[in-house]
C-alpha positions, 0 to 999 in steps of 0.5 A, a space after each residue: 348197362 343202357 338195357 339195366 337201366 331201361 329196366 329200372 326205368 320201366 320197372 320204377 314207372 310200373 310202380 310209381 304209377 301202381 302205388 303212387 309216387 309216395 308210396 314207391 321207395 328206392 328199396 322197393 324199386 330195388 326188389 322189384 327190379 332184383 337188385 341190391 339198393 346199392 346198385 340202384 343208387 348207382 344209377 340212380 341216387 334218388 327217387 326224384 332222379 329216377 322220376 327225372 330221367 322218367 320224364 326227360 324220356 318222356 318228354 323228349 318222345 312227345 316232342 318230335 322234330 320239326 315244327 307244326 305245319 299241317 292238321 295232322 302234326 298238331 293232331 300227332 302233337 296232342 296224341 303224343 301228350 296224351 300217350 306221354 300223359 297214360 304212360 307216366 299217369 303217377 307224375 300227373 295225378 300225383 302233381 309232382 313238381 319235383 326238381 330236374 324235370 325240365 321244362 319241357 311241357 313249356 317247350 311243348 305249349 310254345 311248339 303248339 303256339 308256334 303251330 297255331 300261328 304256322 296254321 294261321 299263315 296257312 288261312 287254315 285258321 282265321 284271323 278271329 284265332 287271336 293270340 288270347 285266345 290261342 292261349 285260352 284255348 291251350 289252357 282249357 286243353 292242358 286242364 281237360 288232360 289232367 281230367 281225361 288222364 284222371 276219369 280213365 286211370 284212378 276211375 276207369 272209365 272215360 272216352 277213349 284216346 281217339 275219341 279224346 282227340 276228336 274233341 279237341 278238334 271239336 273245340 278247334 273247329 269254330 277257328 278254322 277257315 273253310 280251308 281249314 274245315 276242308 283239310 280236317 275232312 280230308 285228313 279225317 277220311 286218310 286217318 280217321 280218329 276211332 
């Protein structure tokens, strides 16, 4: 039964991404899955139930266990966020606000904010990287994520994921201490963002 659910979710995601939420019907999803609408509604009663299942899974994957303790952890978190955006573009580009999709984005933001604090305690970020600045940086990055996705999906252009991750560090670099700059340089040598 798990395989059938996964197949239905993958098919629904593909249709939502291709056609948009508003143009994708339960009948269309059932037809694409090769099942009757009644069988589809056995698993998911409505389109919003399908979206909730998709987004709960996506956000769970975007939230690794543990806290952000290194610059590498922070880069990984940003990369997982971008992967979630790309895989579920319909949700973000159609600006869906549906019931049962959870508050995962709030949890991810809180995780990153705690990570900023952890990295500041480790003296990788400077004392000048205050909470209001951290919040402003998060706001800018989140808005940039949506713009990046729009350029890639709707207009077929835009920078690669690796290039966009480098842009994150260009934004954050002024707030790094000398130790933070050294750690970032070492990380880029170990795992360059190309």
